[in-house]
C-alpha positions in Angstrom: -6.7 -16.9 102.3 -4.1 -15.0 100.8 -4.6 -13.2 97.3 -1.8 -13.1 94.8 -2.0 -10.5 92.1 0.2 -8.8 89.8 1.1 -5.2 90.6 3.0 -2.5 88.6 6.5 -1.8 89.7 8.6 1.4 89.2 12.1 1.9 90.7 13.3 4.8 92.5 16.2 5.7 94.9 15.9 5.5 98.5 16.4 8.7 100.5 16.7 6.7 104.0 16.2 3.1 105.2 12.9 2.0 103.7 11.0 -1.0 105.3 8.8 -3.2 102.9 5.1 -2.8 102.6 4.9 0.7 103.8 3.7 3.8 102.1 6.4 5.9 100.4 6.6 9.6 99.0 9.1 11.0 96.5 11.0 14.4 97.8 11.7 17.3 95.7 15.2 15.8 94.9 13.7 12.7 93.3 14.6 10.1 96.4 11.7 8.3 98.4 11.1 7.8 102.1 8.4 6.6 104.3 5.1 8.8 104.0 5.5 11.2 107.1 1.6 11.6 107.6 -1.7 11.6 105.8 -1.5 15.1 104.3 1.5 13.6 102.4 0.3 12.0 98.9 2.2 8.6 98.4 3.6 7.6 95.0 3.3 3.7 96.1 4.2 1.1 98.7 7.7 -0.3 99.2 8.2 -3.7 97.4 11.4 -4.4 99.4 13.3 -3.4 102.6 16.5 -1.2 101.6 19.0 -0.3 104.0 21.4 2.3 102.1 20.6 5.7 101.0 20.8 5.8 97.2 20.0 2.3 96.7 17.4 1.3 94.2 13.9 0.9 95.8 11.1 -1.1 94.1 7.7 0.7 94.5 4.2 -0.7 94.0 2.1 2.1 92.3 -1.4 2.7 92.9 -3.3 0.8 90.0 -6.3 -0.8 92.1 -4.5 -4.1 92.5 -4.0 -5.6 95.7 -1.0 -5.2 97.7 0.3 -5.6 101.0 0.8 -3.0 103.7 2.0 -3.0 107.3 -0.6 -1.7 109.5 0.1 1.1 112.2 -2.6 0.2 114.4 -5.7 -2.2 114.7 -7.6 -2.1 111.3 -11.1 -3.4 110.6 -11.5 -5.6 107.2 -13.0 -3.1 104.9 -12.0 0.1 106.4 -10.5 2.9 104.3 -6.8 3.5 104.9 -4.7 6.5 105.4 -0.8 7.0 106.4 -0.1 7.0 110.1 1.1 10.5 111.3 4.1 8.9 112.8 6.5 9.1 109.7 6.9 5.3 109.4 4.6 4.8 106.2 2.5 2.3 108.0 -1.5 2.5 107.0 -4.1 3.1 109.7 -8.1 3.8 109.4 -8.8 6.7 107.8 -10.2 9.7 110.1 -11.8 12.0 107.7 -9.4 14.6 108.4 -9.2 17.5 106.3 -6.5 17.3 103.8 -5.9 13.7 104.4 -5.2 11.3 101.4 -7.4 8.1 101.3 -4.8 5.5 100.0 -6.8 2.1 100.2 -9.2 -0.2 101.4 -8.3 -3.1 103.7 -9.4 -6.6 102.6 -8.0 -8.4 105.5 -7.9 -6.8 109.4 -5.2 -6.2 111.4 -5.0 -6.9 115.2 -2.1 -4.5 116.0 0.5 -2.4 114.6 3.0 -4.3 112.7 0.4 -6.9 111.2 0.6 -7.3 107.3 -2.7 -6.7 105.7 -3.9 -7.0 102.2 -5.3 -3.5 100.7 -6.8 -2.7 97.5 -4.7 0.2 96.5 -6.7 3.0 95.1 -5.9 4.0 91.8 -7.1 7.7 92.5 -5.4 8.6 95.8 -7.9 11.5 96.8 -7.1 14.1 99.4 -10.2 14.8 101.5 -11.4 18.5 101.6 
């Protein structure tokens, strides 16, 4: 069963090609790219795929809403999530690493990388000390 919920979107400028349903971070120049690893705080999840640098990128911001994210590996339902360490912005199971940000809780499972899962996107994205 799929859940539908209103999310809050903001518009940012893409700093590179960005894929839909992936975590993005804002750079010092104001442009957004995929989150590089779990130590980078995301501002949201891309709501569309954009192929061109400078193109407008809709971003779902963390409000506690349920959003879709692309998994970077198999993920169990109800697992806490963080960004994968490969620069893709995909979500993986949180590994409790020091300095890693928890971004959400998987509401559905992923069998493998590339699966789209439903995630409760945390309001307060916390860095684990």
